[in-house]
FIFI-270547 format. One record per atom (N, C-alpha, C, O): residue in one letter; x, y, z. Coordinates in steps of 0.05 Angstrom, whole numbers, plus 5000, padded with zeros to 4 digits. Example, Ala and Ser with C-alpha at 12.3 -4.5 7.8 and 13.67 -1.06 7.14 Angstrom:
2
A526448865156
A524649105156
A526449345156
A528549345169
S525749555142
S527349795143
S525850015157
S526850235161
end
This chain:
384
M501749765000
M500050005000
M501750255000
M503650285016
R501250444982
R502850684980
R502250875003
R499950905011
T504351005013
T504051185035
T504751475027
T504651655044
D505551515002
D506351784993
D503951944982
D504352164973
R501551824982
R499151964972
R496951964993
R494851834988
P497352095015
P495252095036
P492552195026
P492352405013
G490452045033
G487752125025
G486952064997
G484752134988
Y488751924982
Y488151874954
Y486151654950
Y486251454964
K484351694930
K482651484921
K481951544892
K482351764882
Y480751344878
Y480151394850
Y477651244842
Y476551074856
R476651314818
R474351184806
R474851144777
R475551324763
D474450894767
D474850834739
D472250874723
D470150784732
N472451014701
N470151064683
N469850824664
N471650664661
K467550814652
K466950604633
K468850614608
K469350404596
D469750854601
D471450874578
D474350814584
D476150834567
G474950724608
G477650644616
G479250864629
G481450814640
S478251114629
S479751334642
S479351314672
S477551174682
R481051454687
R480951444716
R480751724727
R482151914718
V478951764747
V478552014760
V479851994788
V479451804802
H481452194795
H483052194819
H481752384840
H480852604833
Y481852304866
Y480652464887
Y482552464911
Y484252294915
W482152674927
W483352694954
W481252714975
W479552884974
D481252524994
D479252505014
D480452585041
D482152445052
P479552815052
P480752915078
P480352715101
P482052695118
K478152575101
K477552395123
K479452155122
K480252035143
R480252085098
R482251865095
R485051965100
R486751805109
A485552225095
A488252335098
A488952385126
A491252325135
V487052495142
V487752575169
V485552475188
V483152545185
K486252315207
K484452215227
K483352455244
K484852625252
G480752445248
G479452665264
G478652905247
G477953105258
S478652875220
S477753095203
S474753155209
S473252975216
L474053405205
L471253485211
L469353365191
L470053315168
D466853305200
D464953155184
D464053305159
D463153185140
Y464253575159
Y463253725137
Y465253755114
Y464653855092
L467753665118
L469753675097
L469053485075
L467953265080
Y469453565050
Y468553415027
Y470853305011
Y473153405012
V470353104995
V472352984977
V472853174954
V470953294943
V475353204947
V476253394926
V477153234901
V478753054903
R475953304878
R476853184853
R479453324844
R479553564842
L481453164839
L484053274830
L483953324799
L482253214785
A485653504790
A485653574762
A486253334745
A487753154753
D485053324721
D485653104702
D488453144690
D489453364688
G489552914682
G492152924669
G494652944686
G496852974676
L494252924713
L496552934731
L498252674729
L497052464726
T500852704731
T502552464733
T502352354761
T501352474779
D503452104765
D503451984791
D504952164811
D504052184834
E507152284802
E508652454820
E507152704828
E507152794851
Q505652814809
Q504053054814
Q501752994833
Q501053154850
I500552764829
I498352674847
I499352654875
I498052744894
A501652534879
A502852504906
A503352774918
A502752824941
E504552954902
E505153224912
E502653374921
E502553504942
E500453344905
E497953484911
E496653374936
E495653524953
C496653104939
C495552984963
C497153064988
C495953125008
Q499753074985
Q501453155008
Q500953445016
Q500853515039
R500753614995
R500253905001
R497653945015
R497554085035
R495553825005
R492853855017
R492853745045
R491553855063
T494253525049
T494253405076
T495753575096
T494853605118
R497953695088
R499453875105
R497754115113
R497654205136
E496254235094
E494554465099
E492354385119
E491754545137
L491154155115
L489054065133
L490154025161
L488854095181
Q492453895163
Q493653855190
Q494154115204
Q493754135228
N495154315189
N495554575202
N492954705211
N492854825232
D490854675194
D488254785202
D487154655227
D486054785244
L487554395229
L486454245252
L487854315278
L486754295299
R490354395276
R491854465300
R490754715313
R491054745338
G489454875298
G488355125309
G485455105317
G484155315322
L484354865318
L481554835324
L480854885353
L478454935359
G482754885370
G482154925398
G481055195405
G479555235423
A481955395389
A481055675394
A478855745374
A478755645351
S477155925382
S475056025364
S476256185341
S478256325345
P475256155317
P476356305294
P475956605298
P473956685311
A477756765288
A477557055291
A476057175267
A476457095244
Y474357365273
Y472857505252
Y474557745243
Y475157915259
D475157755217
D476757975207
D475258145187
D476458315173
G472658115186
G471058285169
G470458165142
G468958295126
T471557935136
T471057805110
T468857595112
T468257505133
I467757525089
I465757315088
I466857055097
I465556895111
K469356995089
K470556735097
K470856715127
K470156505138
S471656935140
S471956915169
S469256895183
S468956765204
L467157025171
L464456995182
L463456705180
L462256605199
I464056575158
I463256295154
I464656125174
I463555935185
D467256175179
D468756025198
D467456045226
D467155845240
C466656285234
C465356325259
C462656185260
C461956055280
Y461256195238
Y458556065236
Y458855765239
Y457255635252
R460955655227
R461355365229
R462155285257
R461355085268
H463855445270
H464955375295
H463055405318
H463155255338
D461255595316
D459355665338
D457055455340
D455455445321
K456955305361
K455055095364
K452155205367
K450255055365
T451855465371
T449255585373
T448155675346
T445855765344
S449755665325
S448855755299
S446855555287
S446655325295
T445355655267
T443355485254
T444555245240
T443155045235
L447055255233
L448355035220
L448254785238
L448154555227
H448254825264
H448354595282
H445554515293
H445254345310
T443454645282
T440754575290
T439254415269
T437154305275
V440354395245
V439054245224
V440053955224
V442153895235
K438553775211
K439353495209
K442053475193
K442653655177
Y443553265199
Y446053235185
Y445653215155
Y447253325140
S443553075146
S443053045117
S442553315104
S443453365082
T441053495118
T440553755108
T443153925106
T443654065087
R444753895127
R447354035128
R449153945105
R450354115091
A449353685101
A451153585080
A450153635052
A451653685034
R447453625049
R446253645022
R445853935014
R446254004990
D445054115032
D444254385025
D446154595036
D447054775021
Y446854585062
Y448354805074
Y451254805064
Y452255005055
E452654585067
E455554575062
E456254635033
E458154795028
P454854525013
P455454594985
P455154894980
P456855014965
S453155024991
S452755304987
S454855475002
S455855674992
L455655385026
L457855525040
L460455505025
L461955695025
R460955285012
R463355254996
R463355444972
R465355544964
I460955484960
I460755674938
I461455954947
I462956104934
L460456024970
L460956294982
L463956324988
L465156524981
E465156125000
E467956135007
E469756164983
E471556334982
K469156004963
K470755994939
K470556254922
K472556354912
N468156354920
N467656574901
N467856854914
N468757044901
V466956884938
V466857144951
V467957154979
V467557344993
G469356944987
G470356925014
G472157155023
G472157225046
A473657265004
A475557475011
A474357755012
A475657945020
R471757775005
R470458045004
R469958145032
R469057995049
R470458405036
R469758535061
R466758595063
R465558695044
I465658525085
I462758545088
I461758835091
I459658905082
D463359005105
D462459275110
D462359465086
D461359685089
V463359375063
V463259545039
V461459425018
V461259534995
L459959215024
L458359085004
L455859254998
L454759385015
K455059244972
K452759394963
K450759204950
K451358974945
A448359304946
A446259134933
A447159034906
A446558814899
S448559204891
S449459124865
S451458894866
S451558724848
D452958864888
D454758634892
D453158374893
D453658184879
F451058384910
F449458144914
F448058064888
F447857824882
K447058264874
K445558204849
K447458094828
K446757904813
D449958194827
D451958094808
D452757814815
D453057644797
W453157754841
W453857484849
W451757284840
W452257074829
F449257354846
F447057174839
F446957124809
F446556894801
A447357334793
A447357304764
A449557114755
A449156944737
Q451957134767
Q454156964759
Q453656674768
Q454156494752
W452756634792
W452156364801
W449956234786
W449955994781
R448056394777
R445756284763
R446556164736
R445255984726
K448756254725
K449756134700
K450455844703
K450455694683
K451055764727
K451655474732
K449355324745
K449655104754
G447055454746
G444655324757
G443055504774
G444155634793
H440455524769
H438755704784
H438555614813
H438655784831
R438255354818
R438055254845
R440655294860
R440655344884
R442855274846
R445455324859
R445655614868
R446555664891
A444755804852
A444856084859
A442956144882
A443656284901
A440556034881
A438556074902
A439555964929
A439156084950
G440855734928
G441855614952
G444155774964
G444255804989
A445855894947
A448056054957
A446956314971
A447956394991
I444956434958
I443756674970
I442456614996
I442556765015
K441056384998
K439756305023
K441856285045
K441356385067
L444056155040
L446156125061
L447456395067
L448256445090
L447756565047
L448856825052
L447056985071
L448157125089
R444456965067
R442657095086
R442956985114
R442957135134
L443256725116
L443456595142
L445956675157
L445956745181
V448256685143
V450756755156
V450757045163
V451957125184
M449557215147
M449457505153
M447657545178
M448257715195
S445457395179
S443657415203
S445157325228
S444857445249
Y446757115225
Y448357015247
Y450257235256
Y450457295280
G451657355237
G453657565244
G452357805256
G453457925275
A449957875247
A448558105258
A447758045287
A447958215305
G446857805292
G446057725319
G448457725338
G448157775362
E450857665328
E453257665344
E454557945344
E456757975355
R453358135332
R454258415331
R457058435318
R458758585327
L457458275297
L459958285282
L459858515261
L457758545248
H461958665259
H461958915244
H461058865215
H462158695201
G459259025206
G458359035178
G456058845172
G454658875151
C455558645189
C453658435182
C450758545183
C449058465167
A450058705203
A447358805205
A446558975181
A444358945170
Q448359135171
Q447759295148
Q447459125123
Q445659165107
A449258925120
A449158745097
A446558585098
A445258535077
R445658505122
R443158355124
R440858535116
R439058435102
L440758785123
L438658965115
L438559005085
L436359005073
I440859025073
I440959055044
I439858805030
I438258825011
L440758575039
L439758325028
L436758295032
L435358185014
H435758385054
H432858355061
H431158495040
H428858405034
D432158715029
D430558875010
D430758784981
D429458894963
I432458584976
I432758484949
I431158234945
I431158054961
R429658224923
R428157984916
R429457844892
R429457944870
F430557614897
F431757454876
F429757254864
F428057144878
D429957214838
D428257024825
D428656744836
D430956654838
Q426556614843
Q426756344853
Q426456134831
Q425056184812
P427755904834
P427455694813
P424555604811
P423055604831
A423755534787
A421055434783
A420655174798
A422555004799
P418355124810
P417854874825
P418054634806
P417254654783
R418954414817
R419154174801
R416354074794
R414554074811
E415953994769
E413353914759
E413053614754
E410853524749
V415253464756
V415153184750
V414053024774
V414853074797
A412252844769
A411252664790
A411252374779
A410352334756
M412252184794
M412351914786
M409451804784
M407851864801
T408851654763
T406251534760
T406151254772
T408251134777
Y403751154776
Y403450874786
Y404750674767
Y406150494777
E404350714741
E405550524722
E408650534723
E409850324721
Q409750764726
Q412650784727
Q413750654753
Q415750514752
C412350704775
C413250574800
C413050274798
C414750134808
L410850174786
L410549884783
L412749764766
L413849554773
A413549914745
A415749814728
A418349804744
A419949614740
I418849994761
I421250004777
I421149774797
I423249644802
V418849724809
V418649504828
V419349234815
V420949074826
K418249184792
K418648934778
K421548904768
K422848694770
K422649124758
K425349114747
K427449084770
K429448944766
S426949204793
S428749174815
S428948884824
S431048784832
A426648744823
A426648464830
A428248294810
A429748114818
E427948364784
E429448224764
E432448264767
E434048084761
M433248504775
M436048574778
M437348484804
M439648514809
G435648364821
G436748264847
G437048484868
G438448444888
W435648714864
W435648934883
W432848994891
W431949224888
P431348814903
P428548854909
P428149074930
P425949184933
S430249144945
S429949364964
S429249624951
S427749784962
I430249674927
I429649924912
I426649934906
I425350134910
G425549714896
G422749704890
G421049734915
G418949864914
F421849614937
F420349634962
F420249924972
F418150024980
V422550054972
V422750334981
V420950514964
V419450684974
E421250494937
E419650664920
E416650604922
E415050794921
A415950354925
A413150284928
A412050394954
A409850504955
L413550374976
L412650475002
L412450785001
L410550895012
K414250914988
K414051204985
K411651284969
K410151474976
F411251144946
F409051224929
F406351174942
F404551334939
E406050954957
E403550884969
E402951044994
E400651115000
T405051105010
T404551225036
T405351525037
T404651665056
A406751615017
A407751895016
A409851955038
A410252185045
L411051745049
L413151795069
L415651895055
L416151825032
R417252045069
R419852135059
R421851895058
R421651715075
R423651905039
R425551685036
R427251645061
R427751415069
I428051865074
I429751845098
I428251695120
I429551575137
D425651705121
D424051565141
D423951265136
D423051115152
I424751185112
I424650905104
I427450775104
I427850565116
I429350905091
I432050785090
I433850895112
I436050785117
G432951105127
G434551215148
G436951375138
G436951445114
E438751445155
E441151595147
E443451535165
E443151445188
W445851575155
W448351555170
W449151825179
W449452015163
V449651855205
V450352115216
V452852085233
V453351875244
P454452305236
P456852285253
P456152265282
P454152385291
S457652105296
S457152075325
S457852335339
S459752465333
P456152415359
P456752665374
P459452655388
P460752865392
E460352415394
E462952385408
E465252375388
E467552355396
G464652385362
G466752365342
G467052065334
G465751895345
G468752025315
G469251745306
G467451675282
G466651845267
D466851415280
D465351315258
D462451415257
D461351495277
F461351415233
F458551485229
F456851265240
F457651035241
R454451335249
R452551135259
R449951165244
R449251385235
W448450945242
W445950955227
W443550975245
W443450875268
T441551125236
T438951145250
T436751145230
T436951265209
G434650995236
G432450975216
G430350765224
G430150685247
L428850685204
L426550505207
L427450225215
L429050095201
M426450125238
M427049855247
M424649675244
M422349765242
T425249415245
T423049215240
T420949235262
T418649165256
Q421549315286
Q419549325307
Q417449545301
Q415349555315
S417949715281
S416049915274
S413849805256
S411849945250
I414149555248
I412049425231
I411049185246
I412448995252
S408449195252
S407148975268
S406748725251
S407148725227
K405948505265
K405448255251
K403248275230
K403248145210
D401248455236
D399148495217
D399748725197
D397948835185
M402348785195
M403348975175
M402349265178
M401849405159
I402149345203
I401549625209
I404249765215
I405649695233
L404849965198
L407350115202
L406750365219
L404950525212
T408250405240
T407950645257
T410650765261
T412650625266
L410751035259
L413251175264
L412651475268
L410451565265
K414751615276
K414651905277
K416452015256
K418851925254
T415452195239
T417052285217
T419452445226
T419352575247
S421652425211
S424152555219
S424052855216
S425452995230
K422352955198
K422253245194
K420653395214
K421453605224
T418253295219
T416353445237
T415853305263
T414653415282
G416553045265
G415952885289
G413052805290
G412152705311
A411552825268
A408752755267
A408452445269
A409952295256
A406652355286
A406052065289
A404251975266
A402152095261
V405151765252
V403551665229
V403251365232
V404951225245
A401151255220
A400750965219
A399750905191
A398051045180
R400750695179
R399950615152
R399550315152
R401150155162
D397250225141
D396649945138
D397849845112
D396749895090
L400049705113
L401449625089
L399949425072
L400549375049
K397949295085
K396249105070
K394449245050
K393249125032
S394149505053
S392349665037
S393549745010
S392249864993
Y396149695006
Y397549804984
Y398449594964
Y400249434970
P397349584940
P398049384920
P401049394911
P402249184907
L402149634909
L404949654901
L406849534922
L408849404916
V406149574947
V407649454969
V407449154968
V409449004971
A405049054963
A404548764960
A406248644938
A407348434940
E406348794915
E407948704892
E410948694900
E412348514893
A411848904913
A414648914921
A415448694940
A417648584939
L413548624958
L414048414978
L414248134966
L414947944980
K413548104941
K413847844928
K416847774926
K417547544926
A418547984923
A421347934921
A422948034945
A425147934951
F421948244958
F423348354981
F422648205007
F420248185014
R424648105021
R424147965046
R424748155069
R426948265072
M422648195085
M422948365109
M424748225130
M424247995137
P426848355139
P428648225159
P427048165185
P425048295191
D428047975200
D426747905226
D427348115247
D425648185264
I429748225247
I430548425266
I432348635252
I433348585231
G432648865265
G434449065255
G433149255235
G430749275234
P434849385219
P433849575199
P432049435179
P432549205171
V429949575170
V428049455151
V429349425124
V428949225110
V430749635115
V431849635088
V434949605089
V436249765102
I435949405075
I438749345074
I439749355045
I438349245027
D441949475040
D443249475013
D444249195008
D445949085021
E443049064987
E443648784981
E446648744976
E447748534982
G447948944964
G450748904957
G452648934980
G454948854978
R451849065002
R453649115024
R452749015051
R454349015070
G450348915053
G449448795078
G449048985100
G449048905124
K448649245095
K448049445115
K446349665103
K445949675079
P445149835120
P443350035109
P444650215088
P447150255088
Y442950325070
Y443950485049
Y445150755058
Y444250865079
R447050855044
R447751135044
R446351265021
R445751135001
G445751525023
G444051655003
G445151644975
G443651594957
D447851684972
D448951674945
D448851394933
D448451364909
R449251194950
R449150914940
R446350844931
R445950714911
Y444350934946
Y441550874938
Y440951014912
Y439750894894
N441751264909
N441151414884
N442451274860
N441151254839
D444851174863
D446251044841
D444650794832
D444250754808
K443850634851
K442350394844
K439550454833
K438650324815
F438250664845
F435650734834
F435850814805
F434150734789
R437850974798
R438051064770
R438450824751
R437350824729
K440050624760
K440450394743
K437850234739
K437250144717
V436350204761
V433750064759
V431850224742
V430450114724
R431650484747
R429850654731
R430450634701
R428550594685
D432950654694
D433750654666
D433050384653
D432050364631
A433650164668
A433049894658
A430049844655
A429249694639
A428549984672
A425549954671
A424350124649
A421850104645
G425850284636
G424750454614
G423350704624
G421850824609
V423750774649
V422551014660
V424351254652
V426751234653
P423151474643
P424651714634
P426651804655
P426251794679
S428951904645
S431151984663
S430452234680
S431852284699
N428352384672
N427652614688
N425952544711
N425052724726
V425352284715
V423852194739
V425952114760
V427551934755
W425852244782
W427752194804
W426452044826
W423952014828
S428051934844
S426951794867
S425151974884
S423051874893
M425752224887
M424152404902
M421352444890
M419552524904
D420952374865
D418452424851
D416352214858
D413952254851
S417051994871
S414951804879
S413251914901
S410851864902
R414352084918
R412752214939
R410852424926
R408552444934
A411852564906
A410152754891
A407952594877
A405652694875
G408552364867
G406552194855
G404352114874
G401952104867
A405152054899
A403151984919
A401152214924
A398752164925
V402252454926
V400552684932
V398752744908
V396352794911
S399852734884
S398352794859
S396052594855
S393852674849
E396652344859
E394652134855
E392452154877
E390052114871
T393152234901
T391252264922
T389252494916
T386852464920
V390352714907
V388652944900
V386752864877
V384352934877
E387852724858
E386252644835
E384052444843
E381752464833
A384752274861
A382852064869
A380652164888
A378352084887
T381452344906
T379552424928
T378552714923
T376452784935
G379952864907
G379153144904
G379653314929
G378653534931
S381253214947
S381653354972
S384653414977
S386253224979
L385353664978
L388053744985
L388653685014
L390953635022
E386553695030
E386853645059
E387753355063
E389453295080
D386453165049
D387252885051
D390152845042
D391552695055
A390852975021
A393652955011
A395553065031
A397752955036
R394853295043
R396553415064
R396953225087
R399153195097
D394753105096
D394952915118
D396652675111
D398252575128
L396252565087
L397752335079
L400752395079
L402352225087
A401452635069
A404252705066
A405452825092
A407752905092
T403852855113
T404652975138
T405753245135
T407753325148
H404553405117
H405353685113
H404353845137
H402453765150
T405554075141
T404654245164
T403854525154
T404654725166
T402254535134
T401254785123
T399654945144
T400055185147
T397754805157
T396154935177
T397254855204
T396554645215
K398955025215
K400454945239
K398554925263
K398854745279
T396755115266
T394955105290
T393254855290
T392954725311
T392254785267
T390554535265
T392254295273
T391254115286
R394754295264
R396554075271
R396954045301
R397053825312
L397054275315
L397554265344
L395254135359
L395554015380
Y392854145347
Y390454035360
Y389653765349
Y387753645358
S391053675329
S390453415317
S391953195332
S394353205334
R390453005343
R391652795359
R391752525345
R393052345354
G390352505323
G390252245308
G392852195294
G394452375289
D393351935287
D395751855273
D395251815243
D397151735229
G392751855234
G392251835205
G391651555195
G391451515171
L391451355213
L391051075204
L388451045189
L388350935167
T386251135201
T383651105188
T383451255162
T382551135142
S384351505161
S384251655137
S386151545115
S385451545092
S388451435124
S390251315104
S389051065091
S389551015068
R387550915107
R386150675095
R384050765075
R383750645054
R382550975082
R380451075064
R381751185039
R380751145017
I383951325041
I385351435018
I386351215000
I386151224976
A387451005013
A388450774997
A386250644981
A386550584957
E383850604993
E381550494979
E380750664956
E380050564934
A380650924960
A379751114939
A381751114916
A380851124893
R384351094922
R386351104900
R386250844884
R386450844860
I385850614897
I385650364883
I383150364865
I383350274842
E380950464875
E378550484859
E378950664835
E377950604813
N380350884838
N380851064816
N382650934795
N382250984771
R384550764803
R386250624784
R384550434767
R384850424743
S382650294780
S381050104765
S379250234745
S378650124724
K378350484751
K376650634733
K378250704707
K377150704685
K380850764711
K382550834688
K382950604669
K383150634645
T383050364680
T383650124663
T381150004651
T381349854632
N378750084661
N376249974650
N375150164628
N373050104617
end
């Protein structure tokens, strides 16, 4: 094993080329959980790869040595982000790990890379508008996400009375940036059924089971496959998610959703797609409900996405249909079948009417059974 390339790893492409990466967690023990894998430049020689890995590792080691003290604010966006990351009272530390890794950290990296050196006390509205226009060229959602995090860090800085932040926050507050158009794609029953059947053929029935359960119950994927999160004490990641004891012998699923903590109950016997998936998917006797067949442990989000795309493509489902769209399909079909937005809201455990939610004590079992019957009846009408 080579020791001159700390943190090095690679991925081979189908065309025979190789992509090189530097992984901070592999390079230095005790690296922070938000640090991300860096893709190295293409065309580097073995000697250049080693030099780059060593350089990045030395920089990381130097950064980690100074972690004992709070970062100093010097008036730049980069130093504000450092304070925001370090302060355990900031909003960064109140969101779920998956939200932090998926939404917060990528946007913070955009800010650091592109405008980190800018002084906050001299920023003008035209600066923010120009940044948004530049970022939008690489994706509207990318730009909107960066602006969202910019607002958050400025609010944090204003709350901590850091120089320039309150004024910058006021300027940002008065600017209205164009928001990305809402996603319009929803998975159909036929598409989900095709995915269920193809996943069984490919030896990955867990994919079909998860998509069927999401489509029929409108549960979020994280509430089904769970997530891997860093241990509060440091060290290895640990998994948390749906366990077999949450499903009774008569196939009643009960849980509290990860996003709102709402108690829900779903009768899995009411759902034809789940029944179809269970022809190939074997529910474990104990432990996590969903296991990655190739690795013998619960899925990580990127691993699930990779396998879903392969199953979707093999099933002939359009590539613009994503895993997240099965939940949208559940809501769309419910509205079509029942004519009730309220029923769809309840099925999806949305919190549009917060006060009503505070006084609602039911877990939705009766209404979810009625919704399931109505949707099945609506499907039969379409085929007759």
